[in-house]
N, C-alpha and C positions, 0 to 999 in steps of 0.2 A: 540727292542721287549720288551714289558712291562711284567714283571713277577708278579705273585700273584694277582695284582690289575689291572683289565681292566676297561677302562672307555669308555662310548659312549656318544655322545652329540646329543640331539634331542630337537628341538624347543628352542635352546639356553640354555638348562639345562643340568646338568651332573648327570648321574644315576650310582650308584655303582652296578656292576653286582653281587657282593657277596650278597648285600642286597636283590636283586631280587631273587637270588637262595634260600636265607634263607626264604623269604616270601613264595616262591613256596613250600618249604618243610613244612612250618607251616600250609598252607591252609587246607590240609586234616585233620590235628589235630584239627584245629579250627572248621572245619565242623563237626567232630565227637562230639566235646564238645557241639556245638550248637544243634546237634541232641539229645544228651543225655539230655540237658537242656530242650528242647521242650517236650520230652517224660515225664520228671519229672513233668513239668508244667501240661501236659495233665493228668498225673496220679492223681495229686492232685486237679485238677479242678472239679467243680461240673457240672453235665450235665445241658442242657437247658430243663426245664420241660414244660414250657408253649407252647401249640400247637396253633399257630395262625390260625384263620379262616377268610376267605375273607368276608367282610361285604356285605350283600344282603339287600338293602333297597327296600321294596315293599309297597307303600302307600295304595294299595288296593288288594283285592283278585285276580282280573284279572291279575294284574302285577305279582303277586306271582306264579300263575298257569303257566304263560308263562315262567317265569324264571326257574321253576322246569323242564319244558318241554325241554328248551334249555340245561339244565344241565343233561339231561337223568336221571331224578330222579323220577321214577314212584311210585305208591302205589297201591296195596301192594308190598313189596319188596321180592325178592328171598332170600332164606335162607343165601346164601353166597354173597349177594350184597355188593357193595362198594358205600358208600355215599359221595357226594361231600362235601369238607370241607368249608362250607359256614355258615355264622351266620345271620339269619334273626332277625333283631332288629331295630325297634320294630315290633311287629306283625301288620298285616294290620288293619286299623281302622274299616273296615267293616266286620271283621271276625265274629263278634257276630251276624250279620244280615243274615248270610248265612243260608238258609232254607234247603239246601241239607245236611243232617246230615253226610252222607258218605264223601262228599267233605270237610266239615268243619273238620272232624276228620283227614282226610288224610293230609290236609294243616297244622294242628296243630302238628301232629306227625312228619311230615317231617321238619317242622321249628325247632323243639327242638332236634331232633335226633342227628344232627352233634355236637351240644354243649355237649350233654350227652356222646357221644362217645369220644370226645376230653378230657373231664374231667376224664372219666374212664381210658383212655389211660395214662394220666399223673399219676393218682393214681397207676396204675399197674407198671409203670416205677419206680416211687418212692418206691413202695413196694419191687420190685426186688433189687433196689439199697440198701435199708435198710437191707434186708435179707442177701445180700452179705457182708455187713459190719458186721452184727451180726455173720456170719459164720466164721470170722477170729479168730485166737487165741487171739487177743487183739483188743480192739476198737481203732480207730484212736487217735492220740495224742490230748490233750485238746485244743491246739492252732490251730489245723488244721481246714480247711474249712468243711471237712466231719464231724468232731466231732461237730462243731458248728451247722451244718445242723441237725444232730440228736437231739441236745439239743433244737433246734427251733421247731422240730416236737412235743416235749413234750408240748410245749406251745400251738401250733396249735390244738392239740387234747386233751388239758386240762387234762394232766396227771401230777400228783404230784409225784415226785420220782427222783432217780438218775439213769441215763442211764447205769451206771455200774451194777445196780441190775438186776438180771435175770427176776424178776417179772415185773419190769418196762419195760424192753424190750419186754416181752411177751404181756403186755398190749398195747404197741405201735403197735406191729404186729397184734393185734386183731382189732385195730382201723383203721390203714392205709391200706385200701383195697377198692376195687370198689363196686359199688352198681348196681345190675342188671338193664339193660336198661328198661326192662318191668315194674319194680317197680317204677322207676323214672317217666316214661311217664304216667303211670296210676295215680300216685299221682298228677302230674302236671295238668292233665286233670280234675281230680276231684276237686282239690283245686281252680283252676282258671276258672272253667266252660268253658273249651276248649279255654282258652285265652281271654274270653270275659268279665270277671269280672272287676269291677272298679279297684281293686288292681292290676290286671295284666296290665291293660291299663295305669293307672296313676302312679303306683309304681314299675312296672317291677317285681312284686312279684307273682311268679307262685305257691308257696307252702303254702301260708297263714301264713308265719312266722311273729311272733309278736316282738315288742320291747316295753320297758317301758320308753323309751326316746321319749316323744311326738314330740320333734323337729326333730326327725329322722324318723317319720312315718306319716301315714294317720289315722285319727280318724274314726273308723267304725261307720257308721250311726246308727247301731242297738246296739251300746255299752250300756250296762246296767249302770244305775246311780251308782256311787261309784267306778266303774272300771277305771283303768288308762292305760290299754294297748293300743298300736297303731299297725298298720300294717306296717312293715318295708318297706322303700323305697330303691330300688337298682338302681345303675346307668345304668345297662344293664340287659338283661334277663340272660346272661351267669353268671353274678355275683349272681343272684338269684339261679341258678343251683349249683354254687360253695358253697354258704352258706347252701343250703339244704343238700348237701352231707356231709359237715362238721358237720352239726347238727346231722345227722343220725350216723356219725362215732364217735362222741364225746359226745353227750347228754346222760345223765344218764337214760333217759326214754327208750333208745333203746339198753340197755345192752343185753337183751335177743336176739334181732336180731343179734347183733355182735357175741354172743356166738354160735348161730345157723350157722352163716357164717363161723366161725372158725372151727366148727365141719365138715362142708362140705369141707373145705380146707384140714383138717387133713386126711379126708377119700378120698381125691383126687377126689371129685365129683364136677360137674358143679354147680355154684350157682343157686339155685332154687328160683325164684321170688315169686311164690305162697307160698312156705313154709316160706320164710323170711317175707312175709306180716304179718304173725302171730305175729311178733315182733313190730307191729305198734299200739298195743292196746292203748297206751297213746298218740298217735299223735293227736287224736281227742277225744272230750268229748263223742262221740257216741260209743267209744270202739269197741266191737265185731261187731256191725253193720257196722262201718266204715271199719274194716278189711275185712269183707265179700264183701262190695261194691268194694273195691280195687281189690280183687280176681276176682270178676265178670267182672270188666273192663279189667283185664289182659286176661281172658279167651275169652270174647266176641269179643275183638279186636285182638286176637291171637298175643299178644305182645311177648310171649315167643319165637316166631320164629325169633326175632331180636337178639337173644343171640350170633349169629355168624356173624352178620353184622359188617363191618369195615369201617373206613374212607378211601376214595379214595386218593391215592397218585398221586398228580398232577405232570406231567412230562413236 
């Protein structure tokens, strides 16, 4: 009889039973350490912000109509409707030739709505994440991913200052926020002539954004002599939506709009697209006339009813 050390032979090899027992005892400890490590990694990891949308290519209006019908995506939408997470890009080539105004509007709004909802969802999630970090006793360490993310937002929203300063954090909270769907859709329709303008078709530019780098834009045919601006070219329609939202959230011309939005937040009120439209005086040279036109489009198309519409979760 062998004392203390027992040996067994299997497949020509010798295994020490004591070692097996030791490994068996260590497994739960190793598992616990792995679990702790995973949770720490999860705690310090940044969330995934980008919300993917399924591409929907519709070369003409007839194809787009059938696609929306298959997706159970009617118009007008119910107040609590769920919108399919699709991205129509580009818009149908013949959208501008549609003579049925009601149909043209519905196709345009339905094409853009998922993109606007996706971008607002991302902004809302980032805002909640930011406010949660601000609510802690101390900001994350300088070398952490979360701290670097906060610093990056200062660049994204064109804020000069130190994130340690309360005023800088307040300004970031004022800028990193959603833009009401009604306001986005009304401006897109107005600026792009319901998706039929040259700049919407050739540059994916839905909001008339300019650039002073001519190699990055299209030259307007009616540009006055001596002027140097061009209309920005975007790789996708969604990129145009993203740029527009960043412009509203960071441009000096829209400080009043952001202040009104902040007031609504502080008073725990829903964001009011009609009131926020008053902050667009400098979006167009037409000033007050432009603001009133945007308000009229919101009212006549009943766009405020879209405030509670959400993206459908595909199962």
